[in-house]
DRENTORKOL-3810 file (N, C-alpha, C; in nm, 4 decimals):
REM DRENTORKOL-3810
@n.u->7.3551; n.v->3.2578; n.w->-7.3030; ca.u->7.3903; ca.v->3.2165; ca.w->-7.1731; c.u->7.5236; c.v->3.1569; c.w->-7.1651
@n.u->7.5932; n.v->3.1833; n.w->-7.0705; ca.u->7.7396; ca.v->3.1515; ca.w->-7.0641; c.u->7.7558; c.v->3.0126; c.w->-6.9969
@n.u->7.8688; n.v->2.9629; n.w->-7.0152; ca.u->7.8822; ca.v->2.8235; ca.w->-6.9503; c.u->7.8873; c.v->2.8318; c.w->-6.8071
@n.u->7.9187; n.v->2.9409; n.w->-6.7505; ca.u->7.9029; ca.v->2.9528; ca.w->-6.6058; c.u->7.7746; c.v->2.9544; c.w->-6.5434
@n.u->7.6843; n.v->2.9902; n.w->-6.6091; ca.u->7.5516; ca.v->2.9816; ca.w->-6.5807; c.u->7.4885; c.v->2.8482; c.w->-6.5731
@n.u->7.5304; n.v->2.7648; n.w->-6.6578; ca.u->7.4867; ca.v->2.6345; ca.w->-6.6606; c.u->7.5170; c.v->2.5577; c.w->-6.5416
@n.u->7.6273; n.v->2.5765; n.w->-6.4640; ca.u->7.6448; ca.v->2.4974; ca.w->-6.3216; c.u->7.6457; c.v->2.5958; c.w->-6.2272
@n.u->7.5531; n.v->2.5782; n.w->-6.1380; ca.u->7.5097; ca.v->2.6806; ca.w->-6.0361; c.u->7.6101; c.v->2.6820; c.w->-5.9372
@n.u->7.7036; n.v->2.5764; n.w->-5.9046; ca.u->7.8001; ca.v->2.5863; ca.w->-5.8232; c.u->7.9264; c.v->2.5194; c.w->-5.8658
@n.u->8.0267; n.v->2.5431; n.w->-5.8047; ca.u->8.1536; ca.v->2.4916; ca.w->-5.8461; c.u->8.1799; c.v->2.3409; c.w->-5.7895
@n.u->8.1899; n.v->2.2529; n.w->-5.8878; ca.u->8.1907; ca.v->2.1058; ca.w->-5.8469; c.u->8.3463; c.v->2.0642; c.w->-5.8546
@n.u->8.3959; n.v->2.0234; n.w->-5.7522; ca.u->8.5355; ca.v->1.9792; ca.w->-5.7330; c.u->8.5276; c.v->1.8374; c.w->-5.7244
@n.u->8.6156; n.v->1.7671; n.w->-5.7860; ca.u->8.6261; ca.v->1.6201; ca.w->-5.7851; c.u->8.7258; c.v->1.5807; c.w->-5.6548
@n.u->8.7000; n.v->1.4862; n.w->-5.5797; ca.u->8.7513; ca.v->1.4521; ca.w->-5.4657; c.u->8.8963; c.v->1.4065; c.w->-5.5005
@n.u->8.9980; n.v->1.4496; n.w->-5.3963; ca.u->9.1334; ca.v->1.4157; ca.w->-5.4328; c.u->9.1717; c.v->1.2729; c.w->-5.4379
@n.u->9.0965; n.v->1.1877; n.w->-5.3630; ca.u->9.1217; ca.v->1.0473; ca.w->-5.3623; c.u->9.0904; c.v->0.9874; c.w->-5.5067
@n.u->9.0101; n.v->1.0479; n.w->-5.5840; ca.u->8.9816; ca.v->0.9966; ca.w->-5.7030; c.u->9.0821; c.v->0.9874; c.w->-5.8045
@n.u->9.1504; n.v->1.0848; n.w->-5.8047; ca.u->9.2905; ca.v->1.0750; ca.w->-5.8911; c.u->9.3865; c.v->0.9643; c.w->-5.8348
@n.u->9.4130; n.v->0.9463; n.w->-5.7058; ca.u->9.4912; ca.v->0.8531; ca.w->-5.6436; c.u->9.4471; c.v->0.7030; c.w->-5.6796
@n.u->9.2991; n.v->0.6867; n.w->-5.6792; ca.u->9.2423; ca.v->0.5641; ca.w->-5.7075; c.u->9.2467; c.v->0.5249; c.w->-5.8578
@n.u->9.2554; n.v->0.6244; n.w->-5.9426; ca.u->9.2617; ca.v->0.5952; ca.w->-6.0775; c.u->9.4070; c.v->0.5574; c.w->-6.1066
@n.u->9.5121; n.v->0.6198; n.w->-6.0394; ca.u->9.6392; ca.v->0.5885; ca.w->-6.0717; c.u->9.6768; c.v->0.4458; c.w->-6.0137
@n.u->9.6261; n.v->0.4081; n.w->-5.9020; ca.u->9.6261; ca.v->0.2777; ca.w->-5.8464; c.u->9.5819; c.v->0.1697; c.w->-5.9203
@n.u->9.4700; n.v->0.2060; n.w->-6.0097; ca.u->9.3951; ca.v->0.0995; ca.w->-6.0951; c.u->9.4988; c.v->0.0913; c.w->-6.2231
@n.u->9.5494; n.v->0.2000; n.w->-6.2631; ca.u->9.6187; ca.v->0.2054; ca.w->-6.3708; c.u->9.7589; c.v->0.1227; c.w->-6.3705
@n.u->9.8014; n.v->0.1213; n.w->-6.2447; ca.u->9.9363; ca.v->0.0501; ca.w->-6.2224; c.u->9.9321; c.v->-0.0998; c.w->-6.2403
@n.u->9.8196; n.v->-0.1580; n.w->-6.2251; ca.u->9.8077; ca.v->-0.2917; ca.w->-6.2366; c.u->9.7929; c.v->-0.3714; c.w->-6.1198
@n.u->9.7966; n.v->-0.3045; n.w->-5.9995; ca.u->9.7821; ca.v->-0.3651; ca.w->-5.8768; c.u->9.6556; c.v->-0.4519; c.w->-5.8647
@n.u->9.5396; n.v->-0.3767; n.w->-5.9173; ca.u->9.4152; ca.v->-0.4453; ca.w->-5.9015; c.u->9.4114; c.v->-0.5829; c.w->-5.9838
@n.u->9.4694; n.v->-0.5862; n.w->-6.0945; ca.u->9.4749; ca.v->-0.7011; ca.w->-6.1643; c.u->9.5562; c.v->-0.8094; c.w->-6.0914
@n.u->9.6672; n.v->-0.7560; n.w->-6.0404; ca.u->9.7552; ca.v->-0.8543; ca.w->-5.9516; c.u->9.6781; c.v->-0.9151; c.w->-5.8320
@n.u->9.5941; n.v->-0.8266; n.w->-5.7690; ca.u->9.5092; ca.v->-0.8806; ca.w->-5.6680; c.u->9.4043; c.v->-0.9696; c.w->-5.7092
@n.u->9.3343; n.v->-0.9502; n.w->-5.8289; ca.u->9.2316; ca.v->-1.0294; ca.w->-5.8770; c.u->9.2898; c.v->-1.1707; c.w->-5.9075
@n.u->9.4031; n.v->-1.1790; n.w->-5.9662; ca.u->9.4758; ca.v->-1.2981; ca.w->-5.9971; c.u->9.5149; c.v->-1.3825; c.w->-5.8711
@n.u->9.5516; n.v->-1.3042; n.w->-5.7825; ca.u->9.5874; ca.v->-1.3616; ca.w->-5.6500; c.u->9.4711; c.v->-1.4309; c.w->-5.5668
@n.u->9.3660; n.v->-1.3715; n.w->-5.5815; ca.u->9.2422; ca.v->-1.4130; ca.w->-5.5299; c.u->9.2085; c.v->-1.5474; c.w->-5.6101
@n.u->9.1921; n.v->-1.5387; n.w->-5.7242; ca.u->9.1626; ca.v->-1.6593; ca.w->-5.8200; c.u->9.2543; c.v->-1.7672; c.w->-5.7830
@n.u->9.3809; n.v->-1.7526; n.w->-5.7762; ca.u->9.4716; ca.v->-1.8552; ca.w->-5.7373; c.u->9.4507; c.v->-1.9086; c.w->-5.6022
@n.u->9.4115; n.v->-1.8202; n.w->-5.5056; ca.u->9.3903; ca.v->-1.8667; ca.w->-5.3867; c.u->9.2743; c.v->-1.9463; c.w->-5.3687
@n.u->9.1530; n.v->-1.9154; n.w->-5.4340; ca.u->9.0465; ca.v->-1.9877; ca.w->-5.4401; c.u->9.0624; c.v->-2.1364; c.w->-5.5133
@n.u->9.1428; n.v->-2.1205; n.w->-5.6123; ca.u->9.1701; ca.v->-2.2600; ca.w->-5.6797; c.u->9.2585; c.v->-2.3430; c.w->-5.5839
@n.u->9.3651; n.v->-2.2848; n.w->-5.5308; ca.u->9.4346; ca.v->-2.3542; ca.w->-5.4325; c.u->9.3626; c.v->-2.4223; c.w->-5.3148
@n.u->9.2570; n.v->-2.3466; n.w->-5.2536; ca.u->9.1753; ca.v->-2.4002; ca.w->-5.1655; c.u->9.1088; c.v->-2.5256; c.w->-5.2054
@n.u->9.0537; n.v->-2.5107; n.w->-5.3192; ca.u->8.9673; ca.v->-2.6227; ca.w->-5.3833; c.u->9.0531; c.v->-2.7526; c.w->-5.3853
@n.u->9.1628; n.v->-2.7284; n.w->-5.4325; ca.u->9.2507; ca.v->-2.8430; ca.w->-5.4628; c.u->9.3055; c.v->-2.9132; c.w->-5.3375
@n.u->9.3322; n.v->-2.8255; n.w->-5.2397; ca.u->9.3537; ca.v->-2.8790; ca.w->-5.1022; c.u->9.2396; c.v->-2.9456; c.w->-5.0436
@n.u->9.1231; n.v->-2.8957; n.w->-5.0458; ca.u->9.0054; ca.v->-2.9510; ca.w->-4.9873; c.u->8.9809; c.v->-3.0907; c.w->-5.0515
@n.u->8.9879; n.v->-3.0976; n.w->-5.1792; ca.u->8.9746; ca.v->-3.2204; ca.w->-5.2560; c.u->9.0798; c.v->-3.3316; c.w->-5.2319
@n.u->9.2048; n.v->-3.2723; n.w->-5.2098; ca.u->9.3162; ca.v->-3.3661; ca.w->-5.1726; c.u->9.2958; c.v->-3.4337; c.w->-5.0373
@n.u->9.2568; n.v->-3.3668; n.w->-4.9479; ca.u->9.2312; ca.v->-3.3996; ca.w->-4.8079; c.u->9.1063; c.v->-3.4960; c.w->-4.8091
@n.u->8.9861; n.v->-3.4581; n.w->-4.8485; ca.u->8.8760; ca.v->-3.5166; ca.w->-4.8556; c.u->8.8828; c.v->-3.6699; c.w->-4.9461
@n.u->8.9421; n.v->-3.6649; n.w->-5.0619; ca.u->8.9441; ca.v->-3.7756; ca.w->-5.1587; c.u->9.0657; c.v->-3.8752; c.w->-5.1288
@n.u->9.1807; n.v->-3.8106; n.w->-5.0736; ca.u->9.2995; ca.v->-3.8880; ca.w->-5.0712; c.u->9.3376; c.v->-3.9206; c.w->-4.9351
@n.u->9.3704; n.v->-3.8088; n.w->-4.8666; ca.u->9.4293; ca.v->-3.8308; ca.w->-4.7277; c.u->9.3180; c.v->-3.8995; c.w->-4.6391
@n.u->9.2082; n.v->-3.8527; n.w->-4.6174; ca.u->9.1221; ca.v->-3.9027; ca.w->-4.5375; c.u->9.0873; c.v->-4.0499; c.w->-4.5491
@n.u->9.0558; n.v->-4.0900; n.w->-4.6761; ca.u->9.0322; ca.v->-4.2429; ca.w->-4.6886; c.u->9.1658; c.v->-4.3422; c.w->-4.6579
@n.u->9.2967; n.v->-4.2857; n.w->-4.6854; ca.u->9.4229; ca.v->-4.3584; ca.w->-4.6508; c.u->9.4271; c.v->-4.3571; c.w->-4.5039
@n.u->9.4212; n.v->-4.2661; n.w->-4.4396; ca.u->9.4187; ca.v->-4.2613; ca.w->-4.2948; c.u->9.2975; c.v->-4.3592; c.w->-4.2378
@n.u->9.1879; n.v->-4.3484; n.w->-4.2924; ca.u->9.0722; ca.v->-4.4300; ca.w->-4.2466; c.u->9.1247; c.v->-4.5794; c.w->-4.2479
@n.u->9.1948; n.v->-4.6171; n.w->-4.3634; ca.u->9.2365; ca.v->-4.7571; ca.w->-4.3883; c.u->9.3462; c.v->-4.8039; c.w->-4.2958
@n.u->9.4265; n.v->-4.7099; n.w->-4.2764; ca.u->9.5544; ca.v->-4.7335; ca.w->-4.1763; c.u->9.5058; c.v->-4.7604; c.w->-4.0431
@n.u->9.3888; n.v->-4.6848; n.w->-3.9996; ca.u->9.3463; ca.v->-4.6979; ca.w->-3.8656; c.u->9.2384; c.v->-4.8152; c.w->-3.8489
@n.u->9.2177; n.v->-4.8971; n.w->-3.9348; ca.u->9.1250; ca.v->-5.0012; ca.w->-3.9212; c.u->9.0003; c.v->-4.9811; c.w->-3.9974
@n.u->9.0039; n.v->-4.9164; n.w->-4.1069; ca.u->8.8749; ca.v->-4.9007; ca.w->-4.1958; c.u->8.7713; c.v->-4.7968; c.w->-4.1386
@n.u->8.8040; n.v->-4.7089; n.w->-4.0648; ca.u->8.7168; ca.v->-4.5975; ca.w->-4.0104; c.u->8.6707; c.v->-4.5098; c.w->-4.1150
@n.u->8.5349; n.v->-4.4952; n.w->-4.1283; ca.u->8.4891; ca.v->-4.3989; ca.w->-4.2188; c.u->8.4645; c.v->-4.2634; c.w->-4.1583
@n.u->8.5424; n.v->-4.1712; n.w->-4.1899; ca.u->8.5434; ca.v->-4.0352; ca.w->-4.1307; c.u->8.4379; c.v->-3.9474; c.w->-4.1663
@n.u->8.3563; n.v->-3.9814; n.w->-4.2794; ca.u->8.2538; ca.v->-3.9063; ca.w->-4.3311; c.u->8.1417; c.v->-3.8658; c.w->-4.2300
@n.u->8.1140; n.v->-3.9498; n.w->-4.1480; ca.u->8.0136; ca.v->-3.9236; ca.w->-4.0571; c.u->8.0511; c.v->-3.9092; c.w->-3.9025
@n.u->8.1843; n.v->-3.8920; n.w->-3.8970; ca.u->8.2474; ca.v->-3.8596; ca.w->-3.7620; c.u->8.2429; c.v->-3.7194; c.w->-3.7307
@n.u->8.1659; n.v->-3.6744; n.w->-3.6352; ca.u->8.1632; ca.v->-3.5265; ca.w->-3.5866; c.u->8.1507; c.v->-3.5043; c.w->-3.4611
@n.u->8.1749; n.v->-3.3817; n.w->-3.4135; ca.u->8.1585; ca.v->-3.3389; ca.w->-3.2870; c.u->8.0740; c.v->-3.2212; c.w->-3.2861
@n.u->7.9620; n.v->-3.2290; n.w->-3.1891; ca.u->7.8694; ca.v->-3.1131; ca.w->-3.1689; c.u->7.9085; c.v->-3.0319; c.w->-3.0557
@n.u->7.9868; n.v->-2.9277; n.w->-3.0661; ca.u->8.0119; ca.v->-2.8410; ca.w->-2.9390; c.u->7.9018; c.v->-2.7736; c.w->-2.8970
@n.u->7.7977; n.v->-2.7172; n.w->-2.9888; ca.u->7.6969; ca.v->-2.6308; ca.w->-2.9327; c.u->7.5750; c.v->-2.6786; c.w->-3.0132
@n.u->7.4591; n.v->-2.7139; n.w->-2.9450; ca.u->7.3472; ca.v->-2.7468; ca.w->-2.9911; c.u->7.3056; c.v->-2.8883; c.w->-2.9720
@n.u->7.1941; n.v->-2.9386; n.w->-3.0272; ca.u->7.1394; ca.v->-3.0651; ca.w->-3.0000; c.u->7.2208; c.v->-3.1774; c.w->-3.0846
@n.u->7.2535; n.v->-3.2836; n.w->-3.0140; ca.u->7.3294; ca.v->-3.3925; ca.w->-3.0819; c.u->7.2348; c.v->-3.4705; c.w->-3.1701
@n.u->7.2815; n.v->-3.5315; n.w->-3.2788; ca.u->7.1985; ca.v->-3.6110; ca.w->-3.3625; c.u->7.2819; c.v->-3.7227; c.w->-3.4142
@n.u->7.2175; n.v->-3.8128; n.w->-3.4903; ca.u->7.2924; ca.v->-3.9386; ca.w->-3.5243; c.u->7.3693; c.v->-3.9213; c.w->-3.6489
@n.u->7.3434; n.v->-3.8282; n.w->-3.7309; ca.u->7.4199; ca.v->-3.7912; ca.w->-3.8561; c.u->7.4550; c.v->-3.6523; c.w->-3.8518
@n.u->7.5673; n.v->-3.6257; n.w->-3.9450; ca.u->7.6157; ca.v->-3.4802; ca.w->-3.9421; c.u->7.5012; c.v->-3.4043; c.w->-4.0062
@n.u->7.4491; n.v->-3.4608; n.w->-4.1185; ca.u->7.3450; ca.v->-3.3861; ca.w->-4.1906; c.u->7.2342; c.v->-3.3431; c.w->-4.0974
@n.u->7.1806; n.v->-3.4550; n.w->-4.0234; ca.u->7.0642; ca.v->-3.4212; ca.w->-3.9318; c.u->7.0955; c.v->-3.3064; c.w->-3.8228
@n.u->7.2198; n.v->-3.3206; n.w->-3.7787; ca.u->7.2751; ca.v->-3.2089; ca.w->-3.6888; c.u->7.2739; c.v->-3.0718; c.w->-3.7396
@n.u->7.3105; n.v->-3.0658; n.w->-3.8610; ca.u->7.3413; ca.v->-2.9377; ca.w->-3.9368; c.u->7.1918; c.v->-2.8934; c.w->-3.9680
@n.u->7.0990; n.v->-2.9808; n.w->-4.0004; ca.u->6.9619; ca.v->-2.9401; ca.w->-4.0267; c.u->6.9062; c.v->-2.8858; c.w->-3.8958
@n.u->6.9413; n.v->-2.9509; n.w->-3.7885; ca.u->6.8785; ca.v->-2.8984; ca.w->-3.6626; c.u->6.9268; c.v->-2.7660; c.w->-3.6241
@n.u->7.0397; n.v->-2.7132; n.w->-3.6844; ca.u->7.0998; ca.v->-2.5932; ca.w->-3.6381; c.u->7.2238; c.v->-2.6086; c.w->-3.5570
@n.u->7.2616; n.v->-2.7358; n.w->-3.5365; ca.u->7.3739; ca.v->-2.7376; ca.w->-3.4324; c.u->7.5169; c.v->-2.7045; c.w->-3.5136
@n.u->7.6003; n.v->-2.6756; n.w->-3.4207; ca.u->7.7363; ca.v->-2.6338; ca.w->-3.4870; c.u->7.8129; c.v->-2.7664; c.w->-3.4864
@n.u->7.8609; n.v->-2.8068; n.w->-3.5920; ca.u->7.9340; ca.v->-2.9353; ca.w->-3.6147; c.u->8.0871; c.v->-2.9099; c.w->-3.6569
END
């Protein structure tokens, strides 16, 4: 049996496959992954900074207001606490 008989039809690999392989080998994928990881870490740092530092300081400056349970319900049923509103499916 010849090798030709083992493959019943001629299989061509797609042209984009070579381009994708070249793209991965250039290191752009690694750069993108590092950028995403840095972005996620930066988001966590900013959220923590606002929640734990800025919000309490602003609350103290305006008379001791606790912002943790201040919310607006633009759509859905209003509730006494933010957790209750979110549990009821309201947009807060």
